[in-house]
N, C-alpha and C positions, 0 to 999 in steps of 0.2 A: 527488570528481572523476569519477567513473564511467569509461566509455569515452573515453580522451583524444582519440580520432579522431572522436568524434561531437560532438553539440551541447552535452552536458552542462556541460563548463567555460564556454562562453560564455553559456548561459542563467544559470549559476551566478554568473559575474561581473556579469552584467546585473542579476540579482537583488540581489546585494551593493550595487551602486550604487544601485538602487532604495530600498533600506533605509538607505542611508548608512552601512552597515557595522553597523547595530544594529537587531534587531528587538525592540521594546519595551525591556525591561531586558537584553536578551541580546546581547552584543557577537557578530558574526559571525566565524568562521574558516573558511578555505579549506584542505581537506586534499587534498594531491596533489603532482603533480610541479612544481618549481620553474620549469621552462621554460614549462610549461601555464599557470601562474598568475603568470607573469613581472610582469605589471603591478600584482600585488597582494602583493608580498612582505612588506608590513608585517601582512598579516592571514594569512600563510601557515604552516601545519604541514606541513612537506615530507615527501614519501616519499623513500625511498633507493634503491628499485629503478629500473633505467635505462628511460628512456621516449624513444622517437622517434615524435612524433605528427605524422602527416600527414592533414589533415582529409579525412574520407571513406575512409580506408583503414586499417581496423584491422589490428594487427599483433600476432600471438601472443606476440611478445617482450615487449609492453606489459603482459600479464596479471598478472605478478607485482606491478606498481605498482598495478593496479587493485585487487587483493585487499589488499595492503598498505595502502591508503588507508581501505578499510572496517574493517580490523582496528584501525588506529590510533583511528579515529573511535569505534568501539564501546568500545575500551578507556577513552577519555576519559570516555564517557558512564557506564560501570560503575564508574568510580572517583570520579565526581561532578565532574570538571573541566569536563564540558559537560553542558548540561541537555538536549539533544536532538540527534538524527542525521537531516540530510537528505541523501539520496543521489541522485547524478546517474544517469542510465540506464546499464546495463552491456551489454555485447555478448556474450550467452550463448554463441554459437558459438566466439568466440575464447577465452573462458575454459575452455570445455569441451575445446577442442583443446590447451589447455595443462595439461589433468589436473584441471581444477575439478570436483569430485565433487558439486556441488549444482545443482538445477534452475534456481535464480535466487536474488536477494538474500533473499527471506523465508526460505527454508530455510537459507541461510548464517548469517543473523542469528540464528535459533533455535539453531543449532549454537554460535556464538560466545557467546551470552548464557546458555547452558544452559536455554532455555525449552522445556518439554515439547510445546508446540504453539502454533504462530504462524498468525495468520489475517490474510489480506488484505482490507482495507476500501477501497473507492473513496468518496471523501467530497467534498462540496461544500456551499454554503450551501442548495443546493435538496434534496439527497437524499444518503443514505448507504446504501451496498449492500455486501454480503459474498457472494462466490460460495462455496458450500460445496465444490465441486469446481472446479478452476482449469483447467490446461492438460492436457486429456485428451480423447480422441475422444469425441464424443457418445453413440456406441454403448457406452462403458464406463461412463457416468454412473450408471444405475440401479443396477448392482451396487456402486458406490462409495458409495452413500447408505445409512447405517445410523442406526438410532436413536440410538446412542452419539455417532456424528459429529455429528448435528443438535444433540443436547443439549449437547455439549462446546463446539461452535461458538457456539451461541446463548448459553451461560453467559459465555464470553469476551467476546462483544459487548456483552452487558448489562452486564458489570463495567466494561468499557472506557468506555462511554457514561457510566457515573456517575463514574469516576475521571478520565478523561482529557478528557471534554467538559462536565463539570460539570452533568450531567442527573441530577436527584436522584431521579426515578422514571421511568426509561427504558422506553420501549415499542418492543417487537420485533414486526414483521410477518414471517411465514415463507411464503414462496410454495411452491406446490405444484410437484410435478415435472411432471405431466401436464396436459393443457388442462382448463380448469375444475377444478383440483386434483382430477382424476380422475372427477368427475361421479358420486359414490357407487360408485366402482369400475368404472363403464361404460367409462371410458376409461383404466383403469390401476389397479393396487391398491396401488401404493407410497406414496400419499398416505394412505390409511386405515391400511395396516399398519406403516408405517415413520415417516412424518412427524409424523402425529397423535398417536401416543404420546410421542414425543419433546416436542412442544408441550405435553401434559398433564404431563409430568414437570417441564419448566420452570415451569409454573404452580403445581405442587405445592411448588416451592421458593419461591414468593412472587413470581415474576417476572411483569411484565405482557407477555404474548405472546399473539398470535393466529395462528391458521392450522391446516392449510395453507390458503392463500388462492390464488385464481386470479390468476395472473401478469399476465393481459391487462388486468386493471382495477386493478392495484396501483400504478400510477405516474402517473396523472393528478393535477392539482394538488389537488383535493379529498381524494383518498385519502391523499396524501402528509402530509396534516395529522393524520393518525391514528396515525403512529408516528415514531419517531426513527432507526430503521434497519430495512432489509429484509434477511434472509437468504434467499439465493436459491439454487437446487439446482446451477446451472452456469454456465459463463463468460459466455455471451452474455446469459442471462436477467438477469444482473446489470450487465454493462456496457453493453449497448445503451441502456437508459434513462438512465444517468448520462452516458454520452457524447453522447446527444442533448440533454440538459438542460444540461450543463457541460462541454463538450468542451475549452474553454480554461483552465478554473480547476478541473478535478477533481484530487483529491490521492490518492496510493496512501498508506495508512496500515497499518502492521503492528501488529496487536492482539496481546497476550499475551506482550509481551517485558517485562523488567524495566526497559528503556529506552524512551524516545520515538523513534519513527522514522517518518519521512514521505519521500515523493519525488513528482516530478511524474509525472502520468499519462500519459507519452508515452516513446517509445523513443529511440535514439540519433540517428536521422534522419540517417544518413550522407550521403544525397543532397544535404543542403543545409548540411552542416557547413562551417564556416570562410567562409560566403558572407554573413554578416550578416543572414539570413533568419529566424533562430530565434526563436520567440515565447517570451519568458521568463514569461509570466503564470502557468503551471502551476507553475514553480519558485517564483515569488514567493508563489503561494498555499500551496505546500507548506512553505516557510519560516515563513509566518504562522501556519499551522496548527500546526506543530511548536512555535512559541513559546507559542501559546495552550495547548496540551495541556500543556507543561512547566509553565505557571503554573497550570493546574488540578491538576496532581498536587502542586504545592507547598503549595496551600491546605490 
């Protein structure tokens, strides 16, 4: 359900109708408040916490139902009753005001599933990117980059590319932090001292990895043919290229979990909620990718 006052429920129902209630061999279910999904009762797994949903006006009293929906869906995936989880956008400020102790979906899902490390990937047919650091001030990024973080994240990406995307010999490109990947240390030392050793360690494990690479030449059409995913050092380095190439059909995928989880790559869009303007293409893409990933894991 996500934030019931946002566009999540309406794009969820639009996507449900697009698929005719079934994505491949997977019947679709809607998890959330009965009044929010009133027109789809036959496919509903209801939450019990009270909800008063006014489009465009989030209410802290709805926070319990939002987290309950996530917990129900995760439980269904963990016990094998569901093949994958697709989440609608949540409103973090509302959840935080209600005492939600996590920065967002990714961290909460790691907590619920017991995953030691969860990784956010943005994916489309044109590009897959992972930001090593996510929602932090740019001034804090260099200190947050370590050899271990690059290695661990790279390993999770490469494992997921094989397990979840069916790529037998996955290739990972690792972007540098500084312009021109540091220009041999002239433009910053992190690329040589931190990123390059992590890349070497991944190679030593038998992975196909290149880097650190200059980010300004990493995302044009020819360059993208040389890798299956790119590991970037910070939020905008990863998200600007994919949102330029795939704004309407990009998908947020959480790697490193014992379950398949995707979501549309947009927010709650409170300003257009309930007006029939919400575009369901990202939700449709998220459902399709979740079904494909579930099938890949089952092979």
